[in-house]
N, C-alpha and C positions, 0 to 999 in steps of 0.2 A: 064668345070663346073661339069661334072659327076665325074671326078677324084677327085675334091676338096670335093664333097659331100661324096664320099666313105672314104676319109681321116678323115673327121669330125666325121663320124659314128664310125670309128675305134678308134679314140681317146676317144670318149664318153664311149664306151664299156670298154676300158682299165681302165678309171678312176673309173667306177662303180665296176669293179672286184677288184681293189685295196681297195676300201672302204669295200667291203664284206670280203675280206681276213683279213683286220685290225680288223674288228668287231669280227670275229671268234677268232682271237688271243687274244684280250684284254677284251673280254666279261667276263670271270671269275673274273678278277681283279676288273673291274668296279662294278660287282654285289656284290662282297665282301665289297667294300667301302661303297656303298649305304646301305647295310644291317647293317653295323656297325653304321652308322649315324642314321639309323632308330631306332636301339636298344637304342642308347644314348638318343634320343629325347623322347622315351616312358618311360624310367626308370629314367631319370634325372641324369644318371651317366656319368661323363666325362671320357675321356681316362685315366686320372690319378686317378679316383675314385670320389665318391660323395662328393661335397663341402658343408660344413655347412652354414646355414643361420644365419647372425648376428641379434640379437634381444635383447630387454630389458626385464628384469624379475622383478616380484613384488611378494615378499613372503607374503602370507596371514597370518595375525595375528588378534586376537580379537580386534574389534574396537567398538566404540559407534556411533550410527547413530541417527540423529534427523530428525523427519519429520517436515519440516518448511513451513510456509506460508509467502510469500514475497508480499508486497503491497506498494503502495504509499499513502501518507496521507497529509492532510492539517491541520495546527494548527488553531483552532478556539478559540475566547475568551469565557470565561465562560458566560459573559453577554455583550451585546452590544446594544446600542439604540441611535437613533438620537433624541435629545431633542428639543421639540417645545412647544410653549404656547398653552394652551387650549382655549384661547380667543384672540382677536385682540386689538391692540392699540399701542401707542408710547412707545418705550423702554426708561425707565428713569434710569435704573441702570444695570450694569454688574459687578458681584462681584466675578468672578473667574479669575484665571490666566491660560493661555493656557498651556497644558501639565503638569498640576499639579494634585495631588490627591485631591479628595473631599470625604466627608463622606455622608452617607445616610441622607436625609432631609436637607442638607446644601443649603442655598439660592444661586442660581447661577445668576439669572437675574430677572428684575422687569418691569412690564408694569404700566403706569400711572393709578392709581386707585382712584384719588381724587373725582370724581363724586360718586363713590360707597361708599367711606368713608363718604361723606356728607349724602348720603341716609341712611347709617347705623346709623349715629348720630341722624338723624331725627326720625327714627324708635325707637331707644332706648328712646328718649324723650317721644314719644307717649306711649311706653310701661309703663313708669313710671307713667304717668297720668292715664292710664287705670287700672294699678295695685291698685292705690289709690281708684279709683272709685269702683273697684271690692271689696275692703276691706269694704267700706261703705255699698255697696249693700248686702254684706253677713251679716253684722250686722242687717240691716233692715229686711232681710229675716228671721233671727233668731227670731225677734219679730213679724213676720207675718205682717210687714208694707208694703211689696211689694210682688208681685207674683213671683212664681218660674220662670216663663217665662222671666220676666225682668232681673232676676239675670243671667239666662243662656245666654242671649244676650250679657251681659258684659263679661262673661267668654269666649264666642266664639270670641268676638272681641280681647280679650287679646291673645288667642291662635293663632289667625290669624297674629297678629303683631309679635309674637315670630317666627312663620314660615317664615314671611317676613325677619326677621333678619337673620335667618339661611341661607336663599337663598342669601341674599346680602353677607354674610360672605363667602359662597361658591364661589360666583363670584369674591370676592377679592382674595381668594386663587388661582383662575385660573390665576390671573395676576402675580403670583409668580412662577418662574421656580426653582424647587428643585430637587436635585439628588435623583433618585429612589433607588440607591444602592451605596455602596462604590466602587470607581473606579478612573480612570484617565480620565480627559477631554482632548479632542483634540484641534484643532484649531477652534476658533469661526468664525461664518459666518455672523455676523451682528454687527453693532456698536451702541453705545448709541445714542439715538435721532432718530433712524430709526423706521419706522412703521412695525410692525410684525403682521402676520396673523397666523392662525392655521397651515398653510402649510409652514411657514417659518422655516427653519432649523437653530437652534441657535448654537448647538455644539454636537459633538459625545461623548458619555460616554462609556468607555470600562472597563471591569473587566477581567484581564488576570491572575488571580491567584485564582483557578487553571485554566489550559488550557485544552481544548478538542482536542483530536486527532481523526479526522474523516478519516476512511479508508474503503475499500471495500474488501470483501472476496468472493471466489467462492461459489455458492449455495450448493455444496456438503458438505461444512464444517459448514453448518448452525446449526447443532445440537452439534457441538464441541466447537464453540466460544460462551460462555455464560457470563452473568455478573459476574465479578470477575476474568475473564481470564487474565493472565499477558501477556504483549507484551513488545517488545523492539523497540525503534525507534532512528534513527540517523538524525542529522541536519548538513548540510554543514557548515564548519567553526568551528565545535565543535568536539574535539577528543573523548570525552566520549560518552557512550551510555546511553540513558535515559530509565527509566522504568515507565510503566503506567499500569493501569488495565481497562478492558472494563467495562462500567457501563450501556450501553444501546445498543440495536440492533434493526434495522428496522424490523418490522414484515413481510414485503412484499419483494419479490424478484424483482429486476429491470428486466423488460421483455426485455429490449434492450441489457443489458450487462450480464444478468444472474448472477448477484452478489447481495450481501446483504451489506448494509451500517451499519457499527458499529462505536461506539464512545468510546474512553477511556479517563480517566482523569489523568493528570499529575499535581502534586502539584504546581510546578513553584514558590516555596516559595521565591526564590531570584529574581524572575521575569527576569531571564536571557533570556528567549525565548519570542519572540513577535508573536502575532497572524498573520496569513496570510502566514507564512513560509511553505516551502515544507519539507516533512519528508519521510524517508524510514522506513517502518515498517516490523518487523519480529515477527512471533508468532510460538512458538514450540508446535506442537500438541502432539507428543509422542517421547519417547526415547527408543532405542533398544540397550541393552548391549550385549557384546560378539557376535557381528554380523560379518558375512563374507561380506566384501564390496570390490568391485573392481573398478578401474577407468572405466569410461564410454567408453573410446576408445578401451578397451579390449574386449567388448561384440560384438559378430558378429550375426546380425539377419539373420534368414533364413525363408523359407516358412513353414517349419515344427516346428520352434521354435527358440531358441537362443542357441549359443554355445560359448565356449572359447577354447584357447589352453594353456596347461600347459607343463612344461618341466619335463620329466621323463627319467632318464638314458641317458641324452644327446640328446633325440629326442622329437619332438613335439607330443603331444597327444591331440586329439580332445575330448572335454567333453561337453555333453549336460547339460544345467543348467536351473533352474527356478528362476525368479527374484522376488524381493519384493519392498521394499522402494527405492525410487529414490531421490537423491539430485542433486545439481548443477554439482558435479564432480564425484560422486560415485553411485554405484548401489548395493543394497543388494542381495546376492545370497542365496536362500533358500536351494536348493539341487544341488548336482553335485560336489561341491568343499569341501575341508577340510582345517583346519588350517595347515600351513606348506607347502602347495602346492606352487610351483613357477609358477606364472601366467605370460604368455608372453603378453606384452602390446604394442609392436611395430611390424611392418612388418606383420600385420594380414592378408593382402591381399595375401602375398606370402606363408604363412604357409600352410602346408599340413600334414596330419596325418603321423607319423613315419618319418618325415623329420629331418635330423640332424640339431641341433641348437647350436650355441655358443653365450653365453651371453656377451654383451659388457658393460652393466650396470645392476646393481641389486639393487632394493629398498627393504630394510628390516627394518621394524618398523620405517618408516618415515625417514630412513637414507640412503643416496646414497653411494653405494660401486662401485668403478671402477674395472671392470673385465679385462681390457686390460693391 
C-alpha cells in the first residue's frame, strides 16, 4: 500500500510539471491571439479590414408640409323633426306618400274636426246677428236715444264672439298636420281611422340639403378653427373628396374629451349623401413651403435631444437636429440639416459616427434608385 501511494504521488507531480512547462512555452502565442481579438472587438476592425454597413439613403429636397387635423364626423340633416298633432282625435285623412318630398305648409294628415266646424258655424251666425244689432244701436246712440253704456255692452258682446271664432279656428288648425319646412317624409307610423294623441308620432320629416358635418377638434386648435374655415371629408363608397365650411363652433370645451365640437355645411345639392353616415374629416391649419422634412423612422430620440445620421464621404456622420411640424409620415427639421444631404433611413440602431456605410437604395425627389 505504501508503494502504491508513492507511485500515485510521483505520477501527479509529473503531470503538474508537464502542464507548467507547456504553459511557459505557449503563453506568448496565446497572449498575442487574445490581444488581437480584443483590439478587433474594440475598434470593429476585422482581420481583413473594416466592413461597411448597408443602409438606405434619402436625399433632402425642398418640400411642402401641411399641418393637418384628422377627425371623425357624423352627417346630420339640416332639419329633422318627428311630426305629431297638437290635439287628439280620430285620424280621418293621410295625404302624403311615404318617402316623398313635401313643401312647407303642405297638409299631411287630418283629425276629425266636425264638432269644431259646427261650433264655428254657430259662432259666425251669432256674430252676424250681433253686428246688425250693433249697427242699430250705433244709430240710436247718434240720436241720443240710448245710453253709451248700452251701446258698449253690444260692442263687447261682438268682440267676445269674434275672439271665440278665432279660438275655434285655432283649434281646427290643430287638427291639421302640415309640413313645417321643405323636406322628405319617412315612413308613417299610423293609419287612417286610428286615434292619435299629442304623443303619437305620425311621420319623420327630414331636410338633408344642405347637410351638417359634426366633428370634434382638440382644444388647442380652438382659436384656429373659426366660422368659414374650409374642411375636406371622405365617405366610404365614394371616390371623390367633399368640401365643406365650418359655420358654428361649440363655445365650451368638453371636460371629458378635452375637445370642441364644430359643425360645417355641405350643399349636398344632388342629395347623394344621406344623414347618419360616418365621415373622415381633414382640416389644413397651415402650409410650409421649402421645408426640410425627413421620414419619421430616421429620427433617433435621445435624453439630450434628437439626432439623425447622414452620409458624408462614405461614412456615417451623427447630426443633432431640432424638429418642427409633424405629420403622419414625416417630420420637419428646423436646424441641423441642409438640402442635398443624404439622410440614412435604415439600420439606425447599428449606425455609429464615422462608420463606413454603403447605400443599397437611394430615394431622391420621391424616386427610388437601386444602388446595388
